[in-house]
N, C-alpha and C positions, 0 to 999 in steps of 0.2 A: 723440422725432425720428421722421422716414419718410424712406425713402430710396428713391430713384428712378432708374430707367437709362433711356439713349435707345437707340434701335434706329433701323434705316433704311438706304438705299444710300448708297456715298460720296458727301461732296460735296453730299449735301441738307440741310445746316446745322443738323447737331446741336450743333458744339462751338459756333457762333454762337447758338444757343438759349439754352443752359447759360450763356453768356458776358454774355448779355443779362439773363437771369434771377438773376444772381448777383453780377455785376460781378467775377467772377474769371477767369484764364486756366486753363482746364483742360487744356490741352495742356501737358504738363511738359518735352518734349522739345525741344531747340532745334531739331532737323530737323523735328518736328512744324509749330513755328512760322513755319518757313522755307518749307517745302511747301505748310501750308496744308492738312495732311493728319493726321488723326490716326491713330497708329500703336500706340500701347498706351492702357490705361485711364485716362483724367480723372478727377479730382475735385472737386468744388466745391459750396457750401453756400448757401443764403439762408433769410431767416425771410419766411413768408406770412402776415399775419394774425396773429402771434404763434406759427405753428407752424414750427419749424426742419425744413428740407426740405434732404438732401444729395442730389447728382446724381451718378451713375456715367455718365461720357462713354465710349463704347465706340466702335471705329474701323468703318466702314463698307466698307473696303477688300475683299474676297473673300480677299487673301494676309492677313491678320491676323484671321479669322475666331476661331482659337482665343483670341485676345486679347480678342475679341469675349463668346465665352463664358463666359470668366473672367469678366468685368464681371455678365453678366445672371445668372448660375448663382444667387447668394444673394440677389437683388433681386426682392420681392415685383409689381412696378410698373415699366411701361413707357411711354415717350413715344416712339412710333412715327411717326418724321418721314418725309415723302415731299414732294418737291419739286414745286411747282405746275408749272413749265417743264419737268419731265423725266418725271412721273408715276413709275408703277411699275414699277420696275427690277428686273434678277437680285438683287441683294443683298438688296433690299427681301424677295425670295420667301424668301431664304435665311434672314433672320433673322427672317422670321414663323415658319418651319418649326423654326427655333431655340426660339421661346418657345411653340410648340404642344408640340414635344417636352418641353420643361421643365415646362409645363401653367403658364404666365403667365396669368392669366386677367384681370388689372387692366390695361387700357391705355387710353391716350388718343391719338388720332390726328391729329398736328399737321399743317397743310399748309403750308409755308414760301414763301417767295421769291412771295408772290402780287401784289408789284408787278410782275413778270416776265412773267405768264402767268396766264389765267382761272384759278382754283383747282379747277370744277365738273369737267373731264374728269377731272382727277386724284384728287379724290375719290371720282367714279365708280368709277374702277380700285381705290383702294384699297379703297373698301367692297365690292365684289365679292370681295375676298381676305379682309379682317377682319371682314365681316359690320357688322353695327349697333353701332358704335361709338362713346362721344362723340368728338367731332371740334373743330378750332378753326383758323381760318383766321390766317395770322401775315405779317408781313414784318419781315425785321430791319432792313431798309433804312429804312423809313419807320414804323415802329414799330406797323403795325397789330396789332390783335388780340393784343398782349402783356397788355392789363388781362385779358382773356375768357381768356386761357391761364393765367393766374396762377390766377383763379377757377376754372377748369378742373383745373388740379392739385390745388388744395384738395379740391375735389369728388372727385376720384380717390383722395386718400390717406384721405379720411374712408371711403371704401368696404371700404378696406384692412382685414385680421382683426386683432383686438388682440392685440397683442404679448404672448409669456409669459415675462416677467422671471425666473420662478422655474425656466426649463427648462433641460436640461443646455446647455452651454454646444459650440458648435461653431463656431468661428470660423476659416472658410476665409481664408486667406492670399493677399493678390494683391500686395503689395511688401514686401520687407524691404529696409532701409540702415541705415547708422550715424551716429548725431548722436553730435557732439564733447561730451565730458564725461557724455554718457547712457547710450553704447553700441550695443545693438543694439534697432532699432525693426521691428516688423512691420505692417502695415494689413490690413484685411478689412470685410466687412460682418457685424456681428452680428446674426443673422436672430433669435437667440432668447435667453435667458438673461441673466444679468448678472455683470461683471467689475468687480473692485474692487483697487485698488493693496493687494498683497500676497498676491493669489490666487496659489493653485498650481494650472499649467493642464501636460495632459500632451500632450506633442508626438506628433501620431498617428503619423508615420513613423518613429520611433525607440522611443516609451514613454517618452523622457526627461521628468521633472516638471522644470518652470521656474516660477519666480516672478516675477509682474509687479511692475517697479520703478515703471513711472509708467503712466500714462494720458493721453491727449490725446483731444478729439473737437470737430469743428468748430473746429479753432486753439484750442481750450481746455485747460489741464489739469483732470482731474476725479480725485475720490476715487473714484467709484463711475460705471461707465457700464451701462445698461439697453436691451435690446433694444426697437425696433430702432433700430441707429447704424451709421454710420461710425465708424470705431475707430483708434485709434495705438496700439499696445500696448509700452511698453518692458521688455524681458526681459533677467533675470541669467541669466548663466553661459552664453552660447552665442554664437558667431560669426553674424556675418550670413551666411556663406556656407554653414552648415549649413540654413539655411531657404530653401525654393523654393516660388515659386508654387506653388498647389495641396496643401500641406501645411495641416495644420488644428492649433489649439490647442483641447483637449478638455479637459470636466470629467472628471478622473482617476477611472480605474476605472467611468465609466458609458457608453462607448461599446465596440462590437467594430469589431475592422481584419478587414478579410477580403480574403482574394485569390480566393475563387472565391464567386459569386452566382449563383444562379436567378433570371432575372427573365421579367416578363411583358411580352411584345413580338409583336406581330403581323408586323412587316416583316420581308422576306426579307434575311437579312443576310449577309456574306460572311464567310468565314471568321476574318479578321482585320481590328479596327476599333477607334476610340478613345474610349472612355467618357470625357463631360464630367460632373461634379457638383461643385456648387459652382464653386469655382475651379481645380478639377483637370483635369487631361486625361491618361488613361493608357493604353495600348496595351493590347490584350485579345484573346485567341482564343473564338472562338466554336464550340459545341457547340449545334446545333438541339434543341428539345425540341418535337416535334411541330409544328401550327402555334401554338400560343399562348405559347410562351417558348422561352427560351437560357441556356444556363450558361455564363457568362462567367470566365473564368479571367484574372485581372490581374496585369500586369506588376509592381504594385506594389501592397500593401494599401492599403484606405481606409476611414475611417470611416462605416460606411452604417448604415442602418436601415430594416427593413420598411417598405415603402411610399413610401419615395426615391423620387423621378423622376430618372433620367437620361436624359442624351441621347446618341445614338449615332451616330458621325460615321464615316465613309470617308474617310479622308484622300488616298489615291490619287486619288480621283473628285473631293475635296473637296466633298461632299454629306453633308447631314446624312438621315442614312437614317430618323431617329424615337426618341421617345422609349420608355421601358421604365420598369416598376415593380419595385421588389426587391421578391422576395418569399420569399428564403432566405437567410440569410449563412453558412450551415455547411451545405452540404447531403450528403446520402450520396454517396459514390462510383457511378457507373453502370458496372456490372461484367456483367451479364448481357444477353443478346437481349431487344430490348423494353422495356428498361429506361426508355431515354428516352419513350417511349410513355406508359408508366405512370409518369413522373414529370411529364410534361405534363398528365395527369386530375388529378393530385393540387394542381399548382400553382394549379389555379383554384378551390380551395376558401378557406376562411376560413385566415388567418395563422396564427393563433393553434395552431387546431388541427393545420396543416401541422407548426409547428412543436414541440408535442408528441409528436404521433405520430411523428415524423423520433427525438426525443431519449428520449421517454419519461417524463424528470421533469426537471425546470427551477426553478432558483432564480427568486424574484422579481427579483433582482438581473439574472440573466441575461435575462431577459423583458424588463426595463426596458431594457438595452442594446442590446436587438435592436428597441427601438420597439413592445411589445405590451403591451397591459392586463393585469395578472394576473388570474388568476380566480379563485376560493375557493381556498385551499392547501388541500392534505391535510393538512398539520402545519409550523406555525411559517411557514418561508415555503419550502416544497416545493410544487412544482405538478405534476400528474400527466396523461397522458394517459389520458382516462376507459377507453378499449378496455384498456389496457394494464393500468392498476388493477386495473379487473375480472377480468385474466387472473390476473394477481398472485392475487388473494383466492380465485380456484379451485384455484392451484396449492399453497397453504397445506395445505391436508388433506392431499394428495398426498405432497406432501414429508414430514408428519410420519409418515406411515403406512410411507413407504419407509424412512426412519431406524429404525423400530420393530422390521420385518421385517429389518432388516440389523444392530439392534444391540438385540438381544431383552433385555438387563440395563443399557440405558442407563434411566432415567428420563425421556428425553424429549429432543428435537430442540433441540440448543444454537441459541439465536440469533444467534449470530455465522455459524455455519454455514448456516443458513436466510437471512441477509444474503447471503453470498456466493453459495449456489444459485439465488437469485431475481435476482441482481448487482443490490442496491439500493444506491444511492448515497451512503447514509447508514443507519447503525443508527437513528436516530430517527425512520425510517420502517416500522420494526420495529410498533411497538405499535399505531398506527392500522390497520395491515394485518391484525394478530391481531383485532383489537376487529371490524374489518369480516367476517373471516371465522369471528367466532363464538369465539375462541381467547383464549387469554392465556396469559403467561408467568412462571414461578415458580421462583426461585433461577437464573435465566438460560437455561430449558429451556421447551420450548413442547411441551404435548401430554403430559402424564406419564400413563404406561399402565401397566396391571396386568401383572405379573410372571407369567414363564411357571407354567403348571401344576405342573408339578412342585416350585417353587421355594415356590410357595404353599403346598404340601401339607406342605414339610418345614418351611416360618415355622408352619405350623397345628400340628405336633408341638410345636416348639421352643416356642412360646408358651403351648401347655398347660402344660410342665412349668416355665418361667419364673416363669409367674402362680404357682405352687404353692410354690417356691422361688426368689424374683425375683434374687439374688445369687450363686446357685449358677449361673455360667456354664458352658455342657458346653464338655469337653476337646477336642482334636483331633480322639480316636478317636470321639467322640460325632457332630462337627458331619460327619466323615468317613460315619457311618452314615447322617447324615439327607440326605447329598449335598450339604452345603455348602462347599463351596470358598473360596477366595479371590473369585474373581469373582462368585461367588452371595452372598458375604456383602457385597462391596462393593456390589451392586445393591440389595439390603435396607436397607443403610446409606441409600445414596441416594434411596430413597421411603420412608424414616424410619418403616421397619419396625422395625429394631434401630438401638440405639446402640453404637458402637466404644469402648471404653476402653483398649484395648492391642490388641498385634497377636494375634489369635486369642481375645481377649477381648470378646465381645460379651452384651447384656443389651438387654431390652424399652424402647423410648424414654421412659418415668417411672421409669425408675431412679434418676436423681439427685434429683429431688424425694422420691420413696420414702425414698433414704436420708437425705436433710437430715432428714426426719420424723423418721425412727427414733433418729438420733443426737442429735437434740433433747433426748431422755428421758435420756440420759448428764448424769452429772455433770461439769461443766466444770473443769479442762481432764481430757481421755480419751487414753488411749493407744492404739496401732493393736490393740493384743490385743484391748483392750474393745470399740473399736469392730469387730473382725472378727466378736466373739463376738455382738454386739449385729444383726448382719446377717446372721448365721448363715453365715458363707462362709468361703472358704480365703484364704491370704497372697495367692496370687496373682490373687484377686480385690480385696481387700481395699486393698493397696497402691494400683494404678493409680486405683481407685473414689477413693480419699482424694485422691490428687495433681490428679484431675480437681476434686473440689470444693474444693479449695484455688485452681485456676486460674479457677476461676468465681467467686471470691469468696466462697462460701457456708462453706467452713470455713476456719483459718488456724492454719499450722505454727508453733509455739513454738520458740525454741532449745532447749528439751529434747527436742524430736522430737515432743509431746504435741501437741493439737489443740486448740482450742475455737470452736463457732459464731462467726461473724462479726456 
């Protein structure tokens, strides 16, 4: 299916065209039909040469411009209608300004009421405003040009970009109503993605998850509808009063809703205006960002993506001010003097670079929700600003050295402390960061360093003594003579220089395998006394050493307190 909207001055024949093309009445309200004036959005459809085409008929009167914008917002192509007997009029200009603001590029100019006047003057006026666009001259009364119009509409839709049926859904709602026996129904133009029966969708305004109960498109039930399409969605668990025009149904977890957005815009803006996007119209406060942008503070959150086009309108003057392109959905506060000017310079750069520079790090899902293509990740799905990442790499050695100076008895900087100091959002970033810095982590610590010289000297003496008599652990007096107190011994153990088998009892790291080898020469089972004699040590050392061997599964203690090798 393709979807086309109408545009043009009031009473220039937009609804008549839709009626002739489809055989359907687009004006839904009795008042519209009585007055011959479209007030709200109208919808109709037809099939041309096997192609289904839906029409969104919009009001032309100046009083109903917000309704017109709600209809045009999600639609990619427009029939721009100008009456031959009236020519270019004020609302023609306002509708054109809206189309340009929304960057709608696929237009077909339709000159109507050719039976009432020579269409050439009106055509000349329109082309002065629209430029060289395809055009057709018709008369609703005589039927002149209707076949040519159908052919031109087919050519128009053939020029449209291919839809994206696998894209994330953002269905802007333009109607909500209740159907007896079915419940709440909403309608909109599905510009991208696919909605199926049973699909879960997220309501943008509240975050509530809703389930699709049923689908209609072009008056038919459907199990699934892919973009582009006019669609009616029957929802479970929500009253129609909770749904308003301008809300949206979203693929859950795939969109960012924002109340503050930085946009690129060159028009001079008032302090207060209305932002139109999709079918939404939201008041906003404006803060200029130099001459290239503005910060919009929205009255309610909107599901936006970077690159979205929005229309800015002054409701007081009833004027379209221009279009803007969303550049950032979560901008930093502007607190310092000159911050707005600096921000303006940033906005003109690459959006992905700007986002990562602002955040430092971002996950793939966050970038996708913002409408950005993810670069190569640092690890798994984490992406980093190159400048920030380079600065972190440079900081690692400094942090490690700073820790060493402050904690000389520690074997290295704990990785969790490093993560906190560098403000990393995920511990998984530690490994690639250390790798990039030429370092690694051992036992949860980074940058193990040599022990202080005085401890090294004491350990050298102790090592000599224990090498000569491996199980003659020094007593408290000897440790004190060597200057090895509790902190020093703990540092040596953490550094792998000693093994602690009990409070105040330390041996060299190879004590366990050496003891196992010596006990293997005893007849099994053996007693504590036999083990003590074989190891040439005291009971103070033998008891905790044998208990350590038991815990490690090297020896087994029997019910009579003898032991055997496992």
